[in-house]
N, CA, C, O and CB atoms as a CASP TS submission, in Angstrom:
PFRMAT TS
TARGET T0000
AUTHOR 0000-0000-0000
METHOD Language model
MODEL 1
PARENT N/A
ATOM      1  N   MET     1     121.405  99.240  91.470  1.00  0.00           N
ATOM      2  CA  MET     1     120.793  99.585  92.736  1.00  0.00           C
ATOM      3  C   MET     1     120.628  98.322  93.574  1.00  0.00           C
ATOM      4  O   MET     1     120.676  97.207  93.054  1.00  0.00           O
ATOM      5  CB  MET     1     119.434 100.287  92.520  1.00  0.00           C
ATOM      6  N   ARG     2     120.440  98.508  94.841  1.00  0.00           N
ATOM      7  CA  ARG     2     120.255  97.369  95.753  1.00  0.00           C
ATOM      8  C   ARG     2     118.823  97.293  96.246  1.00  0.00           C
ATOM      9  O   ARG     2     118.198  98.303  96.570  1.00  0.00           O
ATOM     10  CB  ARG     2     121.210  97.471  96.946  1.00  0.00           C
ATOM     11  N   VAL     3     118.318  96.059  96.292  1.00  0.00           N
ATOM     12  CA  VAL     3     117.013  95.784  96.880  1.00  0.00           C
ATOM     13  C   VAL     3     117.155  94.545  97.760  1.00  0.00           C
ATOM     14  O   VAL     3     118.091  93.759  97.610  1.00  0.00           O
ATOM     15  CB  VAL     3     115.912  95.580  95.773  1.00  0.00           C
ATOM     16  N   GLU     4     116.222  94.392  98.663  1.00  0.00           N
ATOM     17  CA  GLU     4     116.211  93.200  99.523  1.00  0.00           C
ATOM     18  C   GLU     4     115.030  92.328  99.134  1.00  0.00           C
ATOM     19  O   GLU     4     113.928  92.826  98.902  1.00  0.00           O
ATOM     20  CB  GLU     4     116.135  93.590 101.037  1.00  0.00           C
ATOM     21  N   LEU     5     115.262  91.041  99.063  1.00  0.00           N
ATOM     22  CA  LEU     5     114.200  90.069  98.787  1.00  0.00           C
ATOM     23  C   LEU     5     114.058  89.170  99.994  1.00  0.00           C
ATOM     24  O   LEU     5     115.041  88.626 100.497  1.00  0.00           O
ATOM     25  CB  LEU     5     114.503  89.233  97.502  1.00  0.00           C
ATOM     26  N   ARG     6     112.829  89.017 100.456  1.00  0.00           N
ATOM     27  CA  ARG     6     112.523  88.133 101.576  1.00  0.00           C
ATOM     28  C   ARG     6     111.600  87.021 101.076  1.00  0.00           C
ATOM     29  O   ARG     6     110.616  87.272 100.381  1.00  0.00           O
ATOM     30  CB  ARG     6     111.865  88.923 102.760  1.00  0.00           C
ATOM     31  N   LEU     7     111.940  85.807 101.443  1.00  0.00           N
ATOM     32  CA  LEU     7     111.158  84.640 101.025  1.00  0.00           C
ATOM     33  C   LEU     7     110.459  84.036 102.230  1.00  0.00           C
ATOM     34  O   LEU     7     111.010  84.023 103.330  1.00  0.00           O
ATOM     35  CB  LEU     7     112.059  83.584 100.337  1.00  0.00           C
ATOM     36  N   PHE     8     109.248  83.537 102.026  1.00  0.00           N
ATOM     37  CA  PHE     8     108.473  82.975 103.120  1.00  0.00           C
ATOM     38  C   PHE     8     108.017  81.552 102.816  1.00  0.00           C
ATOM     39  O   PHE     8     107.852  81.160 101.661  1.00  0.00           O
ATOM     40  CB  PHE     8     107.271  83.854 103.412  1.00  0.00           C
ATOM     41  N   THR     9     107.824  80.811 103.866  1.00  0.00           N
ATOM     42  CA  THR     9     107.381  79.417 103.918  1.00  0.00           C
ATOM     43  C   THR     9     108.082  78.546 102.884  1.00  0.00           C
ATOM     44  O   THR     9     109.311  78.469 102.893  1.00  0.00           O
ATOM     45  CB  THR     9     105.884  79.341 103.713  1.00  0.00           C
ATOM     46  N   SER    10     107.351  77.895 101.999  1.00  0.00           N
ATOM     47  CA  SER    10     107.956  76.909 101.100  1.00  0.00           C
ATOM     48  C   SER    10     108.945  77.518 100.112  1.00  0.00           C
ATOM     49  O   SER    10     109.769  76.790  99.559  1.00  0.00           O
ATOM     50  CB  SER    10     106.880  76.190 100.340  1.00  0.00           C
ATOM     51  N   LEU    11     108.892  78.810  99.874  1.00  0.00           N
ATOM     52  CA  LEU    11     109.848  79.448  98.966  1.00  0.00           C
ATOM     53  C   LEU    11     111.257  79.467  99.554  1.00  0.00           C
ATOM     54  O   LEU    11     112.233  79.675  98.834  1.00  0.00           O
ATOM     55  CB  LEU    11     109.400  80.874  98.646  1.00  0.00           C
ATOM     56  N   ARG    12     111.359  79.249 100.859  1.00  0.00           N
ATOM     57  CA  ARG    12     112.667  79.203 101.520  1.00  0.00           C
ATOM     58  C   ARG    12     113.374  77.869 101.313  1.00  0.00           C
ATOM     59  O   ARG    12     114.578  77.772 101.549  1.00  0.00           O
ATOM     60  CB  ARG    12     112.508  79.468 103.005  1.00  0.00           C
ATOM     61  N   SER    13     112.671  76.869 100.891  1.00  0.00           N
ATOM     62  CA  SER    13     113.246  75.530 100.758  1.00  0.00           C
ATOM     63  C   SER    13     114.473  75.554  99.845  1.00  0.00           C
ATOM     64  O   SER    13     114.367  75.835  98.651  1.00  0.00           O
ATOM     65  CB  SER    13     112.195  74.547 100.210  1.00  0.00           C
ATOM     66  N   GLY    14     115.628  75.258 100.420  1.00  0.00           N
ATOM     67  CA  GLY    14     116.874  75.238  99.671  1.00  0.00           C
ATOM     68  C   GLY    14     117.447  76.619  99.386  1.00  0.00           C
ATOM     69  O   GLY    14     118.400  76.751  98.619  1.00  0.00           O
ATOM     70  N   ARG    15     116.872  77.644  99.997  1.00  0.00           N
ATOM     71  CA  ARG    15     117.323  79.023  99.793  1.00  0.00           C
ATOM     72  C   ARG    15     117.467  79.718 101.140  1.00  0.00           C
ATOM     73  O   ARG    15     117.022  79.209 102.169  1.00  0.00           O
ATOM     74  CB  ARG    15     116.337  79.803  98.881  1.00  0.00           C
ATOM     75  N   LYS    16     118.089  80.872 101.115  1.00  0.00           N
ATOM     76  CA  LYS    16     118.159  81.711 102.311  1.00  0.00           C
ATOM     77  C   LYS    16     116.820  82.425 102.490  1.00  0.00           C
ATOM     78  O   LYS    16     115.996  82.469 101.576  1.00  0.00           O
ATOM     79  CB  LYS    16     119.333  82.742 102.210  1.00  0.00           C
ATOM     80  N   ASN    17     116.622  82.979 103.677  1.00  0.00           N
ATOM     81  CA  ASN    17     115.396  83.732 103.965  1.00  0.00           C
ATOM     82  C   ASN    17     115.415  85.116 103.335  1.00  0.00           C
ATOM     83  O   ASN    17     114.382  85.642 102.922  1.00  0.00           O
ATOM     84  CB  ASN    17     115.197  83.858 105.467  1.00  0.00           C
ATOM     85  N   ARG    18     116.634  85.710 103.268  1.00  0.00           N
ATOM     86  CA  ARG    18     116.782  87.079 102.765  1.00  0.00           C
ATOM     87  C   ARG    18     117.968  87.168 101.824  1.00  0.00           C
ATOM     88  O   ARG    18     118.988  86.502 101.999  1.00  0.00           O
ATOM     89  CB  ARG    18     116.949  88.075 103.927  1.00  0.00           C
ATOM     90  N   TYR    19     117.801  88.007 100.830  1.00  0.00           N
ATOM     91  CA  TYR    19     118.872  88.277  99.877  1.00  0.00           C
ATOM     92  C   TYR    19     118.969  89.788  99.674  1.00  0.00           C
ATOM     93  O   TYR    19     117.949  90.473  99.591  1.00  0.00           O
ATOM     94  CB  TYR    19     118.620  87.539  98.516  1.00  0.00           C
ATOM     95  N   THR    20     120.173  90.296  99.595  1.00  0.00           N
ATOM     96  CA  THR    20     120.407  91.655  99.122  1.00  0.00           C
ATOM     97  C   THR    20     120.949  91.510  97.716  1.00  0.00           C
ATOM     98  O   THR    20     121.991  90.890  97.503  1.00  0.00           O
ATOM     99  CB  THR    20     121.400  92.464 100.062  1.00  0.00           C
ATOM    100  N   LEU    21     120.236  92.084  96.755  1.00  0.00           N
ATOM    101  CA  LEU    21     120.561  91.872  95.347  1.00  0.00           C
ATOM    102  C   LEU    21     120.897  93.184  94.652  1.00  0.00           C
ATOM    103  O   LEU    21     120.272  94.216  94.897  1.00  0.00           O
ATOM    104  CB  LEU    21     119.402  91.187  94.634  1.00  0.00           C
ATOM    105  N   GLU    22     121.884  93.121  93.793  1.00  0.00           N
ATOM    106  CA  GLU    22     122.202  94.230  92.897  1.00  0.00           C
ATOM    107  C   GLU    22     121.411  94.009  91.611  1.00  0.00           C
ATOM    108  O   GLU    22     121.537  92.968  90.967  1.00  0.00           O
ATOM    109  CB  GLU    22     123.758  94.328  92.612  1.00  0.00           C
ATOM    110  N   VAL    23     120.609  94.977  91.252  1.00  0.00           N
ATOM    111  CA  VAL    23     119.775  94.862  90.056  1.00  0.00           C
ATOM    112  C   VAL    23     119.874  96.152  89.241  1.00  0.00           C
ATOM    113  O   VAL    23     120.338  97.176  89.742  1.00  0.00           O
ATOM    114  CB  VAL    23     118.294  94.567  90.438  1.00  0.00           C
ATOM    115  N   ASP    24     119.439  96.094  87.987  1.00  0.00           N
ATOM    116  CA  ASP    24     119.475  97.306  87.173  1.00  0.00           C
ATOM    117  C   ASP    24     118.279  98.196  87.505  1.00  0.00           C
ATOM    118  O   ASP    24     117.364  97.779  88.214  1.00  0.00           O
ATOM    119  CB  ASP    24     119.485  96.952  85.667  1.00  0.00           C
ATOM    120  N   ASP    25     118.295  99.405  86.994  1.00  0.00           N
ATOM    121  CA  ASP    25     117.277 100.397  87.341  1.00  0.00           C
ATOM    122  C   ASP    25     115.881 100.060  86.840  1.00  0.00           C
ATOM    123  O   ASP    25     114.908 100.656  87.300  1.00  0.00           O
ATOM    124  CB  ASP    25     117.675 101.722  86.801  1.00  0.00           C
ATOM    125  N   ALA    26     115.759  99.125  85.916  1.00  0.00           N
ATOM    126  CA  ALA    26     114.449  98.739  85.394  1.00  0.00           C
ATOM    127  C   ALA    26     113.941  97.449  86.031  1.00  0.00           C
ATOM    128  O   ALA    26     113.003  96.838  85.518  1.00  0.00           O
ATOM    129  CB  ALA    26     114.516  98.577  83.882  1.00  0.00           C
ATOM    130  N   ALA    27     114.545  97.028  87.135  1.00  0.00           N
ATOM    131  CA  ALA    27     114.213  95.736  87.745  1.00  0.00           C
ATOM    132  C   ALA    27     112.781  95.698  88.268  1.00  0.00           C
ATOM    133  O   ALA    27     112.219  96.704  88.702  1.00  0.00           O
ATOM    134  CB  ALA    27     115.179  95.432  88.880  1.00  0.00           C
ATOM    135  N   THR    28     112.216  94.495  88.209  1.00  0.00           N
ATOM    136  CA  THR    28     110.884  94.189  88.724  1.00  0.00           C
ATOM    137  C   THR    28     111.000  92.953  89.611  1.00  0.00           C
ATOM    138  O   THR    28     112.039  92.293  89.598  1.00  0.00           O
ATOM    139  CB  THR    28     109.852  93.960  87.557  1.00  0.00           C
ATOM    140  N   PRO    29     109.966  92.623  90.378  1.00  0.00           N
ATOM    141  CA  PRO    29     109.993  91.370  91.115  1.00  0.00           C
ATOM    142  C   PRO    29     110.209  90.140  90.228  1.00  0.00           C
ATOM    143  O   PRO    29     110.803  89.157  90.672  1.00  0.00           O
ATOM    144  CB  PRO    29     108.716  91.216  91.875  1.00  0.00           C
ATOM    145  N   VAL    30     109.738  90.186  88.989  1.00  0.00           N
ATOM    146  CA  VAL    30     109.978  89.077  88.055  1.00  0.00           C
ATOM    147  C   VAL    30     111.479  88.859  87.896  1.00  0.00           C
ATOM    148  O   VAL    30     111.946  87.720  87.922  1.00  0.00           O
ATOM    149  CB  VAL    30     109.319  89.361  86.671  1.00  0.00           C
ATOM    150  N   ALA    31     112.233  89.937  87.733  1.00  0.00           N
ATOM    151  CA  ALA    31     113.685  89.833  87.570  1.00  0.00           C
ATOM    152  C   ALA    31     114.337  89.214  88.801  1.00  0.00           C
ATOM    153  O   ALA    31     115.286  88.440  88.673  1.00  0.00           O
ATOM    154  CB  ALA    31     114.291  91.213  87.298  1.00  0.00           C
ATOM    155  N   LEU    32     113.838  89.546  89.992  1.00  0.00           N
ATOM    156  CA  LEU    32     114.392  88.961  91.219  1.00  0.00           C
ATOM    157  C   LEU    32     114.143  87.460  91.245  1.00  0.00           C
ATOM    158  O   LEU    32     115.041  86.679  91.562  1.00  0.00           O
ATOM    159  CB  LEU    32     113.776  89.626  92.471  1.00  0.00           C
ATOM    160  N   ALA    33     112.918  87.061  90.909  1.00  0.00           N
ATOM    161  CA  ALA    33     112.588  85.636  90.888  1.00  0.00           C
ATOM    162  C   ALA    33     113.465  84.896  89.886  1.00  0.00           C
ATOM    163  O   ALA    33     113.971  83.814  90.183  1.00  0.00           O
ATOM    164  CB  ALA    33     111.103  85.431  90.547  1.00  0.00           C
ATOM    165  N   GLN    34     113.643  85.467  88.717  1.00  0.00           N
ATOM    166  CA  GLN    34     114.477  84.823  87.697  1.00  0.00           C
ATOM    167  C   GLN    34     115.922  84.727  88.144  1.00  0.00           C
ATOM    168  O   GLN    34     116.581  83.716  87.897  1.00  0.00           O
ATOM    169  CB  GLN    34     114.395  85.586  86.382  1.00  0.00           C
ATOM    170  N   GLN    35     116.422  85.763  88.796  1.00  0.00           N
ATOM    171  CA  GLN    35     117.809  85.767  89.266  1.00  0.00           C
ATOM    172  C   GLN    35     118.071  84.631  90.248  1.00  0.00           C
ATOM    173  O   GLN    35     119.174  84.085  90.287  1.00  0.00           O
ATOM    174  CB  GLN    35     118.142  87.105  89.920  1.00  0.00           C
ATOM    175  N   LEU    36     117.058  84.271  91.043  1.00  0.00           N
ATOM    176  CA  LEU    36     117.222  83.210  92.043  1.00  0.00           C
ATOM    177  C   LEU    36     116.620  81.876  91.614  1.00  0.00           C
ATOM    178  O   LEU    36     116.624  80.921  92.391  1.00  0.00           O
ATOM    179  CB  LEU    36     116.598  83.637  93.342  1.00  0.00           C
ATOM    180  N   GLY    37     116.111  81.798  90.404  1.00  0.00           N
ATOM    181  CA  GLY    37     115.550  80.548  89.911  1.00  0.00           C
ATOM    182  C   GLY    37     114.240  80.159  90.575  1.00  0.00           C
ATOM    183  O   GLY    37     113.937  78.975  90.714  1.00  0.00           O
ATOM    184  N   ILE    38     113.475  81.142  90.978  1.00  0.00           N
ATOM    185  CA  ILE    38     112.178  80.882  91.613  1.00  0.00           C
ATOM    186  C   ILE    38     111.116  80.804  90.517  1.00  0.00           C
ATOM    187  O   ILE    38     110.990  81.712  89.697  1.00  0.00           O
ATOM    188  CB  ILE    38     111.820  81.998  92.668  1.00  0.00           C
ATOM    189  N   ASN    39     110.369  79.727  90.514  1.00  0.00           N
ATOM    190  CA  ASN    39     109.286  79.537  89.551  1.00  0.00           C
ATOM    191  C   ASN    39     108.188  80.561  89.848  1.00  0.00           C
ATOM    192  O   ASN    39     107.672  80.614  90.964  1.00  0.00           O
ATOM    193  CB  ASN    39     108.723  78.071  89.613  1.00  0.00           C
ATOM    194  N   LEU    40     107.837  81.361  88.863  1.00  0.00           N
ATOM    195  CA  LEU    40     106.834  82.406  89.064  1.00  0.00           C
ATOM    196  C   LEU    40     105.475  81.849  89.465  1.00  0.00           C
ATOM    197  O   LEU    40     104.694  82.532  90.127  1.00  0.00           O
ATOM    198  CB  LEU    40     106.691  83.225  87.808  1.00  0.00           C
ATOM    199  N   ASN    41     105.191  80.627  89.072  1.00  0.00           N
ATOM    200  CA  ASN    41     103.917  79.998  89.449  1.00  0.00           C
ATOM    201  C   ASN    41     103.844  79.680  90.935  1.00  0.00           C
ATOM    202  O   ASN    41     102.759  79.436  91.462  1.00  0.00           O
ATOM    203  CB  ASN    41     103.707  78.724  88.651  1.00  0.00           C
ATOM    204  N   GLU    42     104.976  79.681  91.611  1.00  0.00           N
ATOM    205  CA  GLU    42     105.000  79.398  93.046  1.00  0.00           C
ATOM    206  C   GLU    42     104.737  80.642  93.889  1.00  0.00           C
ATOM    207  O   GLU    42     104.452  80.528  95.081  1.00  0.00           O
ATOM    208  CB  GLU    42     106.336  78.797  93.431  1.00  0.00           C
ATOM    209  N   VAL    43     104.829  81.825  93.288  1.00  0.00           N
ATOM    210  CA  VAL    43     104.650  83.074  94.028  1.00  0.00           C
ATOM    211  C   VAL    43     103.212  83.540  93.885  1.00  0.00           C
ATOM    212  O   VAL    43     102.731  83.769  92.775  1.00  0.00           O
ATOM    213  CB  VAL    43     105.632  84.167  93.528  1.00  0.00           C
ATOM    214  N   ASN    44     102.527  83.679  95.018  1.00  0.00           N
ATOM    215  CA  ASN    44     101.124  84.072  95.007  1.00  0.00           C
ATOM    216  C   ASN    44     100.944  85.524  95.442  1.00  0.00           C
ATOM    217  O   ASN    44     100.112  86.240  94.885  1.00  0.00           O
ATOM    218  CB  ASN    44     100.316  83.153  95.913  1.00  0.00           C
ATOM    219  N   ILE    45     101.712  85.956  96.424  1.00  0.00           N
ATOM    220  CA  ILE    45     101.581  87.315  96.961  1.00  0.00           C
ATOM    221  C   ILE    45     102.935  88.003  96.885  1.00  0.00           C
ATOM    222  O   ILE    45     103.962  87.426  97.245  1.00  0.00           O
ATOM    223  CB  ILE    45     101.049  87.296  98.431  1.00  0.00           C
ATOM    224  N   VAL    46     102.921  89.248  96.410  1.00  0.00           N
ATOM    225  CA  VAL    46     104.127  90.072  96.345  1.00  0.00           C
ATOM    226  C   VAL    46     103.859  91.345  97.141  1.00  0.00           C
ATOM    227  O   VAL    46     102.877  92.049  96.905  1.00  0.00           O
ATOM    228  CB  VAL    46     104.527  90.402  94.855  1.00  0.00           C
ATOM    229  N   LEU    47     104.743  91.622  98.079  1.00  0.00           N
ATOM    230  CA  LEU    47     104.687  92.882  98.810  1.00  0.00           C
ATOM    231  C   LEU    47     105.939  93.678  98.477  1.00  0.00           C
ATOM    232  O   LEU    47     107.031  93.116  98.394  1.00  0.00           O
ATOM    233  CB  LEU    47     104.563  92.645 100.350  1.00  0.00           C
ATOM    234  N   VAL    48     105.787  94.973  98.288  1.00  0.00           N
ATOM    235  CA  VAL    48     106.932  95.865  98.144  1.00  0.00           C
ATOM    236  C   VAL    48     106.813  96.889  99.266  1.00  0.00           C
ATOM    237  O   VAL    48     105.865  97.671  99.324  1.00  0.00           O
ATOM    238  CB  VAL    48     106.978  96.558  96.710  1.00  0.00           C
ATOM    239  N   ASN    49     107.801  96.859 100.155  1.00  0.00           N
ATOM    240  CA  ASN    49     107.795  97.720 101.341  1.00  0.00           C
ATOM    241  C   ASN    49     106.527  97.531 102.166  1.00  0.00           C
ATOM    242  O   ASN    49     105.979  98.487 102.714  1.00  0.00           O
ATOM    243  CB  ASN    49     107.932  99.185 100.932  1.00  0.00           C
ATOM    244  N   GLY    50     106.067  96.269 102.246  1.00  0.00           N
ATOM    245  CA  GLY    50     104.915  95.913 103.066  1.00  0.00           C
ATOM    246  C   GLY    50     103.565  96.200 102.437  1.00  0.00           C
ATOM    247  O   GLY    50     102.533  96.015 103.083  1.00  0.00           O
ATOM    248  N   ILE    51     103.550  96.649 101.185  1.00  0.00           N
ATOM    249  CA  ILE    51     102.293  96.979 100.508  1.00  0.00           C
ATOM    250  C   ILE    51     102.091  96.007  99.347  1.00  0.00           C
ATOM    251  O   ILE    51     103.016  95.727  98.585  1.00  0.00           O
ATOM    252  CB  ILE    51     102.296  98.463 100.001  1.00  0.00           C
ATOM    253  N   SER    52     100.868  95.501  99.227  1.00  0.00           N
ATOM    254  CA  SER    52     100.542  94.569  98.158  1.00  0.00           C
ATOM    255  C   SER    52     100.912  95.174  96.806  1.00  0.00           C
ATOM    256  O   SER    52     100.611  96.334  96.523  1.00  0.00           O
ATOM    257  CB  SER    52      99.046  94.199  98.195  1.00  0.00           C
ATOM    258  N   SER    53     101.566  94.369  95.984  1.00  0.00           N
ATOM    259  CA  SER    53     102.049  94.847  94.693  1.00  0.00           C
ATOM    260  C   SER    53     101.859  93.753  93.659  1.00  0.00           C
ATOM    261  O   SER    53     101.075  92.827  93.868  1.00  0.00           O
ATOM    262  CB  SER    53     103.538  95.277  94.773  1.00  0.00           C
ATOM    263  N   HIS    54     102.571  93.854  92.546  1.00  0.00           N
ATOM    264  CA  HIS    54     102.477  92.851  91.492  1.00  0.00           C
ATOM    265  C   HIS    54     103.871  92.585  90.936  1.00  0.00           C
ATOM    266  O   HIS    54     104.813  93.326  91.217  1.00  0.00           O
ATOM    267  CB  HIS    54     101.508  93.312  90.366  1.00  0.00           C
ATOM    268  N   MET    55     103.992  91.539  90.159  1.00  0.00           N
ATOM    269  CA  MET    55     105.301  91.068  89.689  1.00  0.00           C
ATOM    270  C   MET    55     105.954  91.987  88.658  1.00  0.00           C
ATOM    271  O   MET    55     107.141  91.833  88.369  1.00  0.00           O
ATOM    272  CB  MET    55     105.156  89.697  89.099  1.00  0.00           C
ATOM    273  N   LEU    56     105.213  92.930  88.103  1.00  0.00           N
ATOM    274  CA  LEU    56     105.788  93.786  87.065  1.00  0.00           C
ATOM    275  C   LEU    56     106.015  95.231  87.518  1.00  0.00           C
ATOM    276  O   LEU    56     106.326  96.097  86.700  1.00  0.00           O
ATOM    277  CB  LEU    56     104.891  93.781  85.859  1.00  0.00           C
ATOM    278  N   CYS    57     105.859  95.493  88.822  1.00  0.00           N
ATOM    279  CA  CYS    57     106.085  96.864  89.290  1.00  0.00           C
ATOM    280  C   CYS    57     107.581  97.195  89.233  1.00  0.00           C
ATOM    281  O   CYS    57     108.426  96.329  89.458  1.00  0.00           O
ATOM    282  CB  CYS    57     105.540  97.050  90.739  1.00  0.00           C
ATOM    283  N   LYS    58     107.889  98.438  88.934  1.00  0.00           N
ATOM    284  CA  LYS    58     109.278  98.878  88.853  1.00  0.00           C
ATOM    285  C   LYS    58     109.781  99.132  90.273  1.00  0.00           C
ATOM    286  O   LYS    58     109.140  99.830  91.058  1.00  0.00           O
ATOM    287  CB  LYS    58     109.418 100.164  87.964  1.00  0.00           C
ATOM    288  N   LEU    59     110.930  98.556  90.584  1.00  0.00           N
ATOM    289  CA  LEU    59     111.494  98.682  91.916  1.00  0.00           C
ATOM    290  C   LEU    59     112.370  99.923  92.024  1.00  0.00           C
ATOM    291  O   LEU    59     112.874 100.439  91.027  1.00  0.00           O
ATOM    292  CB  LEU    59     112.295  97.438  92.271  1.00  0.00           C
ATOM    293  N   GLN    60     112.540 100.392  93.267  1.00  0.00           N
ATOM    294  CA  GLN    60     113.369 101.546  93.579  1.00  0.00           C
ATOM    295  C   GLN    60     114.503 101.123  94.507  1.00  0.00           C
ATOM    296  O   GLN    60     114.411 100.100  95.185  1.00  0.00           O
ATOM    297  CB  GLN    60     112.526 102.673  94.221  1.00  0.00           C
ATOM    298  N   GLU    61     115.552 101.901  94.532  1.00  0.00           N
ATOM    299  CA  GLU    61     116.681 101.670  95.434  1.00  0.00           C
ATOM    300  C   GLU    61     116.163 101.481  96.856  1.00  0.00           C
ATOM    301  O   GLU    61     115.365 102.278  97.351  1.00  0.00           O
ATOM    302  CB  GLU    61     117.693 102.848  95.372  1.00  0.00           C
ATOM    303  N   GLY    62     116.633 100.405  97.509  1.00  0.00           N
ATOM    304  CA  GLY    62     116.296 100.157  98.906  1.00  0.00           C
ATOM    305  C   GLY    62     114.972  99.474  99.155  1.00  0.00           C
ATOM    306  O   GLY    62     114.620  99.229 100.308  1.00  0.00           O
ATOM    307  N   ASP    63     114.219  99.155  98.100  1.00  0.00           N
ATOM    308  CA  ASP    63     112.938  98.475  98.294  1.00  0.00           C
ATOM    309  C   ASP    63     113.138  97.120  98.965  1.00  0.00           C
ATOM    310  O   ASP    63     114.154  96.452  98.777  1.00  0.00           O
ATOM    311  CB  ASP    63     112.216  98.298  96.950  1.00  0.00           C
ATOM    312  N   ILE    64     112.145  96.743  99.747  1.00  0.00           N
ATOM    313  CA  ILE    64     112.106  95.410 100.355  1.00  0.00           C
ATOM    314  C   ILE    64     110.945  94.668  99.703  1.00  0.00           C
ATOM    315  O   ILE    64     109.786  95.062  99.833  1.00  0.00           O
ATOM    316  CB  ILE    64     111.943  95.480 101.938  1.00  0.00           C
ATOM    317  N   VAL    65     111.278  93.586  98.998  1.00  0.00           N
ATOM    318  CA  VAL    65     110.289  92.795  98.274  1.00  0.00           C
ATOM    319  C   VAL    65     110.097  91.482  99.027  1.00  0.00           C
ATOM    320  O   VAL    65     111.071  90.821  99.388  1.00  0.00           O
ATOM    321  CB  VAL    65     110.731  92.542  96.788  1.00  0.00           C
ATOM    322  N   SER    66     108.851  91.110  99.259  1.00  0.00           N
ATOM    323  CA  SER    66     108.537  89.859  99.950  1.00  0.00           C
ATOM    324  C   SER    66     107.701  88.981  99.032  1.00  0.00           C
ATOM    325  O   SER    66     106.730  89.435  98.428  1.00  0.00           O
ATOM    326  CB  SER    66     107.788  90.128 101.287  1.00  0.00           C
ATOM    327  N   PHE    67     108.100  87.703  98.937  1.00  0.00           N
ATOM    328  CA  PHE    67     107.364  86.718  98.153  1.00  0.00           C
ATOM    329  C   PHE    67     106.724  85.705  99.093  1.00  0.00           C
ATOM    330  O   PHE    67     107.385  85.161  99.977  1.00  0.00           O
ATOM    331  CB  PHE    67     108.295  86.012  97.132  1.00  0.00           C
ATOM    332  N   PHE    68     105.433  85.457  98.893  1.00  0.00           N
ATOM    333  CA  PHE    68     104.710  84.441  99.637  1.00  0.00           C
ATOM    334  C   PHE    68     104.131  83.443  98.640  1.00  0.00           C
ATOM    335  O   PHE    68     103.614  83.849  97.599  1.00  0.00           O
ATOM    336  CB  PHE    68     103.590  85.075 100.522  1.00  0.00           C
ATOM    337  N   PRO    69     104.207  82.138  98.936  1.00  0.00           N
ATOM    338  CA  PRO    69     103.623  81.146  98.044  1.00  0.00           C
ATOM    339  C   PRO    69     102.117  81.004  98.278  1.00  0.00           C
ATOM    340  O   PRO    69     101.549  81.611  99.186  1.00  0.00           O
ATOM    341  CB  PRO    69     104.314  79.798  98.232  1.00  0.00           C
ATOM    342  N   ILE    70     101.498  80.192  97.441  1.00  0.00           N
ATOM    343  CA  ILE    70     100.111  79.814  97.682  1.00  0.00           C
ATOM    344  C   ILE    70     100.102  79.008  98.978  1.00  0.00           C
ATOM    345  O   ILE    70     100.898  78.085  99.155  1.00  0.00           O
ATOM    346  CB  ILE    70      99.500  78.989  96.469  1.00  0.00           C
ATOM    347  N   ILE    71      99.199  79.367  99.873  1.00  0.00           N
ATOM    348  CA  ILE    71      99.142  78.692 101.162  1.00  0.00           C
ATOM    349  C   ILE    71      97.831  77.931 101.234  1.00  0.00           C
ATOM    350  O   ILE    71      96.751  78.512 101.127  1.00  0.00           O
ATOM    351  CB  ILE    71      99.274  79.704 102.346  1.00  0.00           C
ATOM    352  N   GLY    72      97.940  76.624 101.418  1.00  0.00           N
ATOM    353  CA  GLY    72      96.756  75.782 101.492  1.00  0.00           C
ATOM    354  C   GLY    72      96.395  75.480 102.933  1.00  0.00           C
ATOM    355  O   GLY    72      97.169  75.749 103.852  1.00  0.00           O
ATOM    356  N   GLY    73      95.277  74.950 103.108  1.00  0.00           N
ATOM    357  CA  GLY    73      94.850  74.583 104.455  1.00  0.00           C
ATOM    358  C   GLY    73      93.348  74.347 104.449  1.00  0.00           C
ATOM    359  O   GLY    73      92.678  74.432 103.420  1.00  0.00           O
ATOM    360  N   GLY    74      92.867  74.056 105.600  1.00  0.00           N
ATOM    361  CA  GLY    74      91.426  73.902 105.640  1.00  0.00           C
ATOM    362  C   GLY    74      91.033  73.105 106.739  1.00  0.00           C
ATOM    363  O   GLY    74      89.841  72.865 106.933  1.00  0.00           O
TER
END
């Protein structure tokens, strides 16, 4: 199945902003991160179709997954 992955801020460093990925039917956001070599410790927020989710949720055909890193400031 196909899903789209969108990366934000520092997660884009050395990568594209968006990826369309072919994954198996049991895929999770963890699998997407591993496929692209993204360190799981760098991902703080996961959205699936714009809704807050988690790294182990089962993805569906056509899902849009967004990864946001820890954002500092003050």
